[in-house]
Structures are given as C-alpha cells and as structure tokens.
N, C-alpha and C positions, 0 to 999 in steps of 0.2 A: 865496825866492831864485830869480831869473830865470835861464834857461838862456842862455849866451852865443850870440850870433847865429850864429857859425860852427858851433856844435853843434846848432842847431835843425834838426829834420827837416822835409822838405817835406810838403805835405798828402797827396800820393800815397803817400809812404813811410809816413806815419802810418796812413793807411787800410789799406794793405797789411799792415803789421805787426800792427795791432790786429785786422784781419779774420782773419789767420792764427791769432792767439792765441785769438780767440773760437771759430774752427772747431776748433782742437785741443782746447779745453776741452769743446766739445760732443761731439766724437768720443770723448774719454776718459771723459766722464761718462755717456754714453748707455747703455753696458752695465749699469752699476750702477743707474741709474734704471730700466731696463727690467726687470731681474730683481727689483728691489724691488717694482715694480708687480705682476709675475706672482706673487710670493710671497703676496700678499694677495687673490688671486682663487681662485675654484673652478677645478678642472682644465679644465673646458670653456671658461671665459673665458681662462685663462692661455695655452692653446694655440689660441685662436681664430684664424681666418684674417685677420680684420679687426683692424687695430691699434686702431681705435676701441672695438671690443668688449673688447679687453684693458684699455684704459684705463678704460672706464666700468663694465665688469663687469655686463652685464644679467642673466646667470644667477645670479651671486652676489647681486645686488640682489633678484631674484625669490625667492630662498631666505630673504629677511628679514635678510640681512647687508649692512650698508653704513653710510654716513655721511649724515646730513641736512645741510642748509645750516647749521644751528646748530652741529652737530658740527665742520664744516669751519672755521667762523669761530673758534670757541673754541679748537680745536686749533692753528690757525695763531698765534693770540695767545699761547697758552701756550708754543708752540715758540719764538716770537720772544723772549719774556722769558727762557726757559730758556737760550737761546744767549747772549743779552746778559749774563745773570748769570754764565755760565761764563767769558766773556771779560773781565768787569770785576771782579766781586766775588770770585769763586773764587780768583784769584791772590793778592789781598790777604789773604784769610782764611788761605790756606795759609802765607803768609809770617808772618802775625801769630801763628798758633797752633802752628807747627812748633817743636819743641825745637831749641836751638842745635846746629848741625852736622848736623842730620837733615832738611834741607830736601827731599831726594829722597824720603825716606820719607813726609814730609808731603804731597808731591805725589801719591804713589801712594795714600795713604789718602784724600786729598781727591777724587781721580778716581774711586775705587771708591765712595765715599759719594755723590758726585754722580750716577754712573751708576745706582746703586740707587734714589736718590730720583727720578730722571727716569723710570725704569721704573714705579715705584709710582704716580707722579702721572699719567703719560701713558696707561698701559695698565690701571690699576686704579681710581684715584680718578675720573678723567674719565668713563669709561663708567658708573660707579655714579651719578654726579651727573647726567649728560646723559640717561640712560635714562628716568627719570621725566619730565624736561622734554619730551622728544620725544613721549612718550605723551600729554601734556597738549595739545600743539600740534596734534595731529591730522594733517591732510595736510601741514602744514609740517614735521612731524617725520618724514615718510617718507624712506627712504634715496634719495638722488639719485646716489650713487657707491658701487658695489658694493665691499665690503671685508670680509674675514674674517681672523681671527688663528688659525683652527683648525689651519693647517699648522705654525705656530710652537709651538702647544700640543702637537701630536703629536710634533714633533721633540724638544723639550726635555723633555716629559713621558713619552709612551709609548716613544719611542726612546732616552731617557736620554742625549741629546746633551750634557748637562751634564758627564757623565763624560769625554767627549772634550775638553770645554772645560777641565776641571781638569787633565787630562793635558797639554794644550798650555801651560797656565800654569806647570806644574811644569817642563817642558822649557825653556820660554822663560826663566823666572826663573833656572834653573841656568846656561843659556848666557850670559845677560847678566851675572850676578854674577861668574862665573869669568872671562869675557872681559875685563870692565872691571877687575877686580882685577889680573890678570896684565898686561893691556894698559897700564894707567896706570904701573905700576912699570917695565915694560920700555920703554915709550915715553919715560918721563922719563930713564931711564938712557942710552938710545941718543941722545936729543936733546942730552944734556949731555956725551956722549962724542965726542972728536975723533979716535978711532982709525979706521983702515981696516977693522978687524974689524967694527965696528958697521955699516959700509956693506955689507959682504958678507953679514952676517947678514940685513939687510933684503932684499937681492937673493934670498937663498935662501928667505926667507919669501914673497916675491912669487911665486917659481916654484912653491912648494908650494901657494899660494892658487890658482894658475892650473890646477892639476890637476883633471880632471873628478871630480865627487863619487862617481861609480860606482867609480872606481879606489880611492879611499880606503875606501869601504865594503867593497869586495872584500878589501882588505888587513886590515881590522879584523874581518871576519865570522868567520873561523876561530877567532880568539882569544876572541871573545865566546861562540861555541858551545861551546868546550872550556874555558871559564873555570872551571867547577867542578873539573875535573881539574887545571888549572894551579894553582889556589889551594888545593887540598886539603892540600899540605904545610904551609901556613900556618894555615888555619882548620879543618882536619880535616873531619869530617862536616858541619860548618856552612858549608862553602865555597859561596858564592852562584853562581848562573848569571846572567851579565849579559845574555845574549841574550833579547830580548823585554822588557827593563826600560828605564825612562826614563834611567837613569844611563848606559847604553851610548850612547844617542842624544846625550845631553849631551856626552859625551866626544868623539864624532865631530864634532858641530857646533862645539864649541869649537876643535878642531884645525883645522877648515876656516876658522873665523871669526877665529882669533887673529892670523894675519899681517895681515889687513886692519885689525884693531883696533889693532895695534901701529903700523902705518904711519900711520894716521889720527891717533892720539893723539900720535905723535912730531911730526907737522907742527904740531899745536896747541902742544905744549911748546916747539917752536923759535920760535914767535911770542911767547913770554913772555921778556922780557929776563933774561939771566943775572944782571944786577945785583940782582934780587930775591933770588936764592939767596945771593949774596955778602953782601947786607945782613943776611939772616937768620943767616948763619954768624957775622958780626961781632957780632950781638946774643946769641950764645951757643947757637944752635940747632945740632943735629947735621944731617947730610944728610937723614935721614928726617924730623926735626922741621920742617926748612925745606920739605920736600916736602908734608908734611901740613898745616902751619899757614899757609903763605904761598902756595905754588904752587897747591894744590888748590882753595882758594876762588876763585882767578882762573880755574881751569880748568873749572868746573862746566858752562858752556855747551858746551864741547867734549866733555866726558864724556857729557852728555845726548844730544848729537847722535850720538856714536859708539854710545851705548847704544841709540838708536832703530834704527840699522842692524843691530845685533846682535839686537834684538828681532824685527825683520822676518825675519831669517834663520831663527831658531828657530820663529817663528810660522807662516811660510809654507812651510816645508820639506815636500816630499813624498817625494822619493826615499829619504832616510836614514830617515825615520820609518816609511815603508811597509815597508822591508826589515828593520828592526831591532826593530820593536815588534810584539807579539802583539795580538790583537783586544781583549783586556781593557785594554791600556794605549795604545790607538791615540789619536793626536791628531786634531784636527778636520779638517785638510786631507785626509789619507787616508780618514777616515771619510766625508767627503762624496763622494769618488771612488767609494767602495764603493756608494753609492746608484745610480750609473750603471752599475756593472759587473755588476749582477745583473739578473735578469728583473724588471722593475718595471712598475707601472701608471702612468697619468698622475698619480694622486694621489701616488705615491711620488716621481715626478719633481718635482712642485711642492714637496714636502717637502724634497727635496734643494736646490732653489732657495732655500727659506726658510732652510735651514742655511747655505748660501753667503752669503746676505745677513747672517745673524747674525754671522759671523766678521769682517765689515767694521766692525761697530760699535766694538769696542775700538780698532781702528786710527784711526778718526776721532776718538774720545775722546782717545786718546794724543796725536795731533798737535794737537788743539784745546787741550789743557791745557798742553803743552810748547811751544807755538808760539813764544813769545818766546825761550826758551832755544835752540831749534833754529835760528832765524834768526840769533841772536847767535853761535852756534857756527859756522854755515856762513860767516858774514861773517869771523869770526876766523880760520877756516882758509883763507880765500881771499885775505886781505890780509896781507902781511908787515908785522909791527909792529916 
C-alpha cells in the first residue's frame, strides 16, 4: 500500500528522522554492549585505557582464553538459527502444546525450556565440540579474540548468585500474580461502571502512585518490624516476622504498582465493546462468566503488556528490596550494588559487571518471546475501538 503524496516525507526529513533513530539506538545500546564485552575479559583488559584492548583482550588471549576464527563463525551461525527458531517455531509450539486456557503458563514454560536449552548448547556443548577441532587445526585454532567465562562461573558458582536470582523470581512472580489478579477484576469493574465514584477512585489511585517510594516504605517499615507482636494474638508463639522476608516486599510493590495496573487495564477494557458482555449475558452467562469466558480471551494482549510492566517493577526495584530484605533473601539488583559498596579488587568489579549483564538476559528473553502480544496490547491500548 503506497503512502499518499500529501503524507510523504521529504528526503531531508527522512534522513534526519532515520539518523536520529539510529543515533538513539547506538547511544541506548552502547552501555549494554560495552559491559558485556568487559564481563568476558580479564581485569587488566576490562579496565584497559585503550578501547581496542578492551575489545580484543590481548591479556585474556595470552592466558589461553579466547575464540578462534572457527569458534566465531560457528557461534554466529548457531546464534542466528537460535534467534530465528525463537521467533518462528517457538510461538507455534507453545500454542500447539499449551493446555486450553493456559496459554500464559505455556509461554512461561516454553521460555524457560528455551533459555535452558540455549545455555546448554551455547556454553556447554559448543565448547566441548569445538575444543578438539581447534587443537587439530593448529595455528588456525589459536584464539584471535580474548574471551573468558570465569567471571560468570565465579558469580553464579562461588558467590551463589543463583540464590539472588531465585529471590528475584519469587518477588517478581508474587507482584505480577497479585497485581494482575486484582487489576483485571478492578479494571473491568471500573470500565463498566458509569458512576462518578469510579472516576474519583481512579484519581485517588493516581495520587497514591505518584508518591515517592521512600514515603511508602517508611510507612510500612514499623509494621513489618513489629509484625510478630502485632500478629501474636492471632498466631500465638508462631507469629511470623515479616521484616526481611520476600512477602513484605511483595506487599509493598503490589501497593505501589496496583494503581498503575488498574489504570492500564481499565483503558484496555474500555476498548472492548460492551456488546460482548450483553451478548454473553443473553446467552445465560453471569457477570463473572462473561468476564472469564468472553472478555478475558480478548484481553490477553493487554494483560501480557500490563504484566510486563509489573514484572519490570518487581525485577528492577532497588529501594524497596534493599530496605526490606535481609542479606539471605536479597534480590539481584541490591546484590549487584553490594559488589560496588565494599572494598573490592578489579576482579570483584568485573564479577559485578558479569552479574549486571546476567540480569539483562531474562528481560531480553521475555520481550523476545512475548513480542507479538506486547505490540498487540500496546496497539489496542492506543487506539480506541
């Protein structure tokens, strides 16, 4: 479909807009690219004065750690087919093998299996296969690009960073589950309500969402610290202490996130014609049955989009998790900050960089897997239907 002549951009405007877009992408992607390169180098290469030394890693290569030309070619080919498979075959398999009504669970299981398979193939199987091949090739098998995974091994093995990862998953899963459960019901009710009370409830929710997180944490903190005494009349000597536990963080993050979730889901529900509800009621459904069987299947792109924002809130939070969690239950973001807040060597700093790169992988995987639903949900939320 051709663009009408009146809407066609001039050559200068096209060059300016495309150039600005490319520049923005480079500026936004450069920090992630650079810390990723640093995380695979020895400390001397990672903090070298020359950018070329950081990229090539001569010290890392001299230590016998690196990639040969064969490694680079095979790795790029495997990466290309892995990404292509994720964008084409994986969505079809999830839809085909997911139980009816559990498509979201199918996506989560599919993403987890894909991530595990990718790690095993790319970081375990390929080195085992390419190692003997490089030894046979002689000079052609010598490293040309310094690279080592020792910092990742130290972070996830010696420093037990996987515990922080599991804590982050627990907090994030709790925030997303509660936020979406309450948000869908409240958003649907407010979208179908024509009273002024619904409007003022939304305004109050917006004001609550605008409060600084430190204010909310300060309000909750005394109750969590004294939770054992407060709950003692109910649970007796078994009354729990919420301070330092993931449940306290989940409660605070849900209270912070819930107004935004309700606002966003309400806008999605408003874009669904009310005639669908009326048709379901005529066919004998109750209000809740119409919501569950008719409205929710249409709402999945909006729910997934809202769930992504809830996920990012719980996954990337620093203030709430650092104040309310003890060292044993710490999530990944405060744990990484702890690397830089203590007396560290350059090796510790590179390990901190490797940990920071590690936490970006689930975000890329999440967006890659749910890209179609996210785009569909954002489009549905932006266009009044």
